[in-house]
N, C-alpha and C positions, 0 to 999 in steps of 0.2 A: 364852389371853386373860386379861389382867391385870384385877384387880378394879377397878371404877370408883369414884373417890373420892367421887362423889355418892350412891352407893347407900345407905349409912347404914341398911341393913336396911329400907328403904322397901318397902311392899307394892304390887307391880305385878300387875294381873290382865290376862292375855293372852287375846284372842280366838283360840281355837284351832279352826281349820277342819278338822283332819286331814290337812293338807298339810305339805310340807316347810318352806315359808316361815315360817309361824307357829310350827312346832316349833323351828326354828333361833332364832327371836326369843325364845322362852321359854328356850332353853338359854343364849343370850348373856346375858340378864338374870340368870339364876341364877348364872352364871360371874362376873358383875360385882358380885355381892353383894346383889342385891335378893332379897327374899322373894317368890317367884313362885307364883301360882295360875293355873289355866286356866278359861275358860268356853267351852263348846260351845253355839252357837245353833242351835236348830232353827226354821227359817223356813217350811217347807212340809210339810204333813202328808198331802196328797192324792197318793198315789203307788201307785195301784192296779196300774199296769203296770210298776213297778219301775225307772223311768227315773232317779229321783233316788237319789243315792249317800249320803244322809244317814246311814243306819244303818252303812254301811261307814266313813264319814268318822268317825263318833263312836267307833267301835271303834279306829280309828287314833289318834285323839286320846287315848283312854284308855291305849293302849299307850305313847304318848310320855309321858304324865304319870307312868305307872308307872316308866319308864326314868328320868325326871328326879326321881322321888320328890317330886312336887308334887301338891296337891289338884286335882281337876277338878269343876266344877259344869256342870250341863246345864240350859238354860233354854229354854222354849218361847216364841218371839215370832211364832208363826204367825199369831195374830189381828191383831197390829200390822202384820205384813207384808201381809196381805190388805187391811187397811184403808188403809194408808198407801202401799203400793207397787203391789199387783197391781190394785186397783181404778183407780188412776191409769193403769196400764199398759193396761188395757182401753179406758178412756176415751179415751186418746190414739189408740190404733189405730182406734176407732170414728170418731174425728174426722179421719182420714186422715193422722195423723202417724206417725212412726217413733220411738217412745219409747226412753229409755235406762234400763232399770230398775236397772242397776248403780249409776248415780249416786244414784237414789232410795234404794236399799237402803243405801249408805254413810251418806246424810244422815239417813234416817228410822229405821234399825235399828242399824247398827253404831256409830254415834256419837251416839245419843240414848238409846234404852232400854237397849242394853248398857252404856253409860257410867253411866246411873243405877243399873242393877243392880249394877255392879261397885263403885260407891261405897257402896251400901247394905251390900255384903259387907265393906266396910272398906279398900278400895283407896286408896292414895295416888296412883296413876297407873294409866292403862290403856295397853295396847300391842297392836298388830296387826302382821301380817306384810306390810304394804304396802311397795312399793318407792317410798319418798319420804323426804325429810329435813324435819326440823322444828326450828326455833329458837325458844327461849322467851326473850323479852326483856322489858324494862320496857313496851314498846309492845304486848305480847301475842304470841301464837304466829305464826310466819312459816313457811308451807309453801314448800318448795323442791324443785327437781328432784332425782331419785335419782342416785347415782353411775352406775348401770347405765342408759343411755339406752334400750337395748332393752327394759327391763322397767319403766321409770318409770311410775308409776300416779297421779301428780298429777292427771291429766285426771279420773280417777274420783273424786278426793277434793275437787276444787274447789267442789263444791256444798254441802259440809259447812258448817254454821253455824260461824263463827269461835270463838264461845264454847265449842263442843263440842270444840275442838282444845286447849283448856287441859288440862294434866296428861295429855297424850298423847305417846306414844313410838312410833317406827318404828325398831326395832333394826337392821334389815337395810338401811336406806337408803343406807349407805355402801359396801355390798357389791354384787358382780355375782352373777348367778345361779350361774355355775360355783363361785364362792367359798362360796355358801350350800350347794350340793350337797356340796362338800368338807368343810365344817364339820360337816354332818349325818352324813356318813360317819365322820368322825373321832370324832365324839361317840357313835356307835353308835345314833343314832336309827333306829327301825324304818320310818321313812317316807323314807329318804334316796334311794330309787330311785323314789318314787311320781311318776307323771306329774302335770303341772299340769292342773288342772281347766279345762274349757272351757264356755263358754255359762253359763246361769243354771240354778240347781237345778230350778226347776219345769218347765223345758223339757228339760233334759238332751240326749240324743241323739235324742229322738223327732221324728217329723215335724212341723214347725212348724205347717203348715196344719191338720192334723188337731187338734192341740192347741188352736189359736186358734178353730177352728170349733166347739169345745165350748162356748165362752162368747160368741161373737159370730156373728150370722147373716150368712153370705156374701151379697153383693149383686152378682152378675155384671153385666158392662157391656161396652161396646165399647172396643177398642183401635184408635186411629187413628194414622196417620202424621202427620208434621209438616205435610202438606197437607190434613189433615182426612179422608183416605180411611180407611175401616174396613179393618184388616188382621188382626183377630183378636178374641177375646173373653177379657176378664180375668175372674177367678173372685171378685173382690172386692178393692177398692183396698187393704184392710188387708194384703194379702198381698205388696204391692210397695213398693219404695223407690227414689228417684231413683238413677240410675246402674246399676240392677240389669240384669244381662244374662241370667241363667238363669231358666227357668221361664216365659217368655212365651208359648210355644207357637206362634210365628210361624216359618214356614219354607216353602220351596218355592214362593214366589210368582214368577209369570212377570214381574210388573212391578217386581221388586226385585232387587238384586244378592244374590250368595251370600255374605253378610257377617252378623255377629251384630247382633241388635236390642237397643237399650238403652231403659230407661224414662227419659223426659226431662221429664215433667210429669204431675201428677195433679190432676184437676179434681173435688173432692168434690161440688160443688154439681150437677154434671150427670153424675157417676159415669163419667167418661171418663178413660182412661189414654192418654197420648200416648207413642209409641215412635219411635225413629229409629235409622238404621244409622251415624249419626255419633257416635262416642264422645265428641266434644268439641263437641256440638251447642250453639248459643248458649243454649238453655233450661237446659242443665246448668251453665253457667258464670256465676259471680257475682263481682263485686268488692266488694259490700257486703251486709251482713246487720244485721238488728235483733234484739235479744233481749227477751224478755218479763221484765223485771226483772233484777236482777244480784245475786249473793251475793258481797260484797266480803270477801276475807280479808286485805286491807291497805287503806291509805288510798288513794282513787282518785288516779290520776296527773294530771298536767296535761293539759288538753284537747289532743288532737293530738299528744301525746308519742309518739315511735317506741316501738312495743311489739311483741310476738309473739303469735301466737294459734294454737290448734288447734281444728279443728271435728270431730275424731274421734281416738280413741285411737291412738297410735303415729304419728300424722302428724308430719312434721317442722314445728317451729314456723315459722309464716309471718309475715314482716314485715307490720305493719299500724299504723293509727292509730285511736284510739277517741274518741268523744264520748258523753257520758252524761247522762241526766236522770232525772226521778222514774220514768219509764215503762220505762227500760232503757238499753241501750247500743247505739250504731250503730258498727259496725266496718267500716272501709274497708281493704281489702287492696292491697298493692302489686302483686299479680298475681292474675288471676282464679282462683277456687276452684271446683273441680268438685263437684257434687252436695252443695250446702248444704241440709241436711234439716231441716225443721220437726220439733221434738221432741227433736232431739239437742242438744248443748250446745257453746257457744263459750267456750273457757277462755282467759283472757288471762295473759301473762307479761311480767315486767320483768326481762329476763335470766334468771337461774335461779330467781327468785322468782315464785311463783304468786299472781296477784292475785285470782283467783275465777273464777266461771262464771255464765253465763246461758243459760237454755233459748232456742234459736233459734225465733224467731216467723215469720220471713220472710227470704227472700233478695230483694235488689233488683237 
């Protein structure tokens, strides 16, 4: 890899997670002539049962920095994480929503206190191992889709405040995952075979219901079918999301077909969960949604301009049009969308350019 003309010995601090993506990001920057340091963020300290891999990840980050001969700093953001992410996470579940803590973690931790900490350490720029591309122009930073459509992470970055993307780099945004693995192997990085992390650290591989039940009091109630007949009992609305198929505990009913049941509606005011055996039930399908506010990463487009949208990670971009006001954005889709979930995010795109995101308030 040739050295980059822009490097000029600039100091870049990389958020190192202990995984292969951030490790290759640090290696690429060093190869391009940047002066590189690493920061490992500790965001969760309550791990009495050993579900979080933070200790192991830190050791992997340390081994990567030893191999690259770069300094590694460790910083504890657990207080900020609890106040800015976890408390919101609990409040949303208590309100019957299905929150997306990864969006909040990027906005409130990785691109705010981490960025501020790195600048205090003397960084000229920060970098992470996200699969995304960024262009810095006279009009400010522009977030764009990654080269690897299967790994693109712009959905998770779209809620980051635009000013926090200044002086930010995504070194692997032009690469595919196999290319990243190949570079890690070629560079002799000790994490070249490490599996990708799944889930979020404070949950890990543990039983989700047990974990959530430690913080929120379950409130069981009836499960009814789409004709209002009770067909079961739910363990608490917080444990279910629209479109969910598993874990409903409905089966063997004489008055129903031998077919799966799906969550099609949640009524928090009456603590009722509605289920149906129709995977495309009308209650699950929506052509319109409204967001609660919107985080613009670019100038808003003309009203009703043809755009693309995602309502979940890895969803194929969906044709839509959008109208916006001070309260948020109304998105009209060209075709019905299944399971539009309050608490998740709608991310808008103009071609490869990510325009921003808003939390879904309701489906219409």
